[in-house]
N, C-alpha and C positions, 0 to 999 in steps of 0.2 A: 561183322561189327566188332570193333576192338573192345576188350573188357574195360570197365571203368578203372581209373588209376586207384591204387590202394591208399594214396595219400593226397590231400587237397593241395599241397604245396606245389608251386610251379616248377620245382626242381624234381618232380616225379619222373620216372623212367621215360615216359613217352614224350617229354618236353625238351630234352637236352641235346639230342643230336643236332648238329649245326651251330652249336654254341662254342665260344672260346672259354675253356676252363682256365681261370687264373688262380694260381696258388696263393692262398692267404698268407700274410706274414705269420710266422710261427708254425708253418706247415710241418707236421711231425715227421714226415719222411724226407730226409735231407736230399734224396735224389730229385725231388720235385721243388726245391726251394727256388722261388722266382720263376716257376714254370708257366708256360702258356701252352695249352693242349687244344688242338682243333678236334673237337669231339665228333666222330663220324658215325658211331653206332652206340645206341643206348636203349636197351629193352630189358625184358624180364630175365634174359639170360646173362646180362652183364653189359660191359661197355668197352669200346675201343676208340682210342684217339691217337693223334700224331703230335708229338712235341714240336713246337716251332720257335723256340726261344734260344736254342744253342746250336752253333755249327760245330761239327766234328773237327778235331785237330788233324791236320795233315791229309784230309780226304776231300777231293774235289770231284766234279762230275766226269771229266774226261777219263781219268784212270778207271773210274767205276764202270763207265760204258765199255772201255776196252777190255776190262776183266770179263764182261758179259759177251764179248765178241761183237760189239756194236761200234761201228765207225762213228766218232763224235760228230763228224760232219759240221753243221753250222751251229751246233749247241754251244753256248758259252761255257767256259770252264769255271762254273760257279761253285760255291760251297755246298756241302751236303749236311742236312740237319740231323741231329740226334733225336730220332723220332720217339725213342723210349727204350726202356730196359729189356723188353720182351723181343725175342728173335732179332737181335741187333744186326744180323747179317741179311735180313730180308728188306727189300726196297719197297718204298711206297711213293706215289706222286700225288700231291694235292694240287688240283688245277682248276682253272676257270671252267664253268659248266657247259660251255658251248661245244667242247670236244667230247666225243663219245667213243668208247672202245668198240672195235669191230664186234660183230655178233657171232664170230667164229666160236663154236662150242668148245674149242680147245683153249680159248683165251678167256680170262676172267673179265666180265663186263665192268665198266666203270660204275661206281656207286654214286648216284646223284644225292649228295648229302643234304644240300639246301640250295637256295638260289644264288649263293655266293661261291660255293666250291663243290667239287666232286673228288672222289678218291679212286685211284687206279693202282693196281699192284701187278699188272701184267707187263711183260716185256714190250708189247707193242706201243705203249705210250712213250717209252724211252726211245724206241726206233723213230717214232713220229717226231719227237722233239729234235733228235739228231738230224733228221731229214728236212726240218723246217716246216712240217705240216702238222705239228702238234698243237696243243692248247695255247691260247694267247698268253696266259699267265700260269706259272707252275712253280712248285717247290719239290725238291727231292729229299727224302728222308730215309734213314736206315733204322729199323726197329719201330716198335709202337708201345704205347701204354695200354695196359689191359686191366680190367676189373671183373671179378666174378659177380654172380647174381646178387644184387643189393649192396655190393661193396662200395660203389661210388656214392650211392645215396647216403650210406652211413658216414663216409668221409665228409660229405657236404654238411651233414648235421653236426659234425664235430669240428667245425672251423677249418676244414681242409681246403675247400675250393669255393670260388665264386663263379657263377655261370654268366659270362658277359655275352652280349650280342655277337653273332658271328659276322663281323665286318670284313669284307674282302680287302679293304684298304689296309687293315692291320696285317692280314695274312700275306698279301702280295706286294704292298707298296711301302712297308715299314721294315727297316733292318732288324734282323733277329734279336740283337741285344736290346733293342728299344721297344719290342712288342709288349712286354709286361707293363711298362709304364704307360705307353700310348693306349693300350687297351683299357686300363683303369680310367685314364683321363677321358677317353671317348664315352665312358659310362657316367662322366660327370663326377668322378671320385678322385681326390688327391691321394695317391698311395702312401704318401708320407704321413698322412693322418690316420692310417689304419692301425687299430690295436692288434697286437700279436698274441693276445690271449682271448679266450671266450669268456663272456660275462656269465655270472651265476645268479639265478633268481633266489 
């Protein structure tokens, strides 16, 4: 049995994996201004998410595959996302959950984040995409956003992030530059009306 959360708010650690984190206006860290992060892990040890709002300049999938010794095959030469500032040379694939990584112990298994997406970081998902047998929907990113124990919870309490529903249509069917606005609107919120400072009681 899991321990009871230490806070009654729905933004407690056990509730955020599978959400889309939207940077609030006035986000104190300029690296995350206007950011949308697909949160994949959030527990007592910290959090890990993949940024989905910005494409890297001058980097597309085909050269990335070729650098890994993978024939691009039938994979489209699409843009690659700036997944975050941590380990910016490490690749991740966010994909529809019907595709599961092989159970080979030498390969990292796919992480089923929620019913909208999974996360894979092993080479086999890229090979599968290149060969046309990969997931139906996918995004490739370099790097990730990471938080230490309790760090994300603290940022959320200080007007840093809003936890939106993890909608697959925002992730896979919306252009990167439009995801922040579209995710707010899907929540029924006009981002133009959001204050960029926290109120004080």
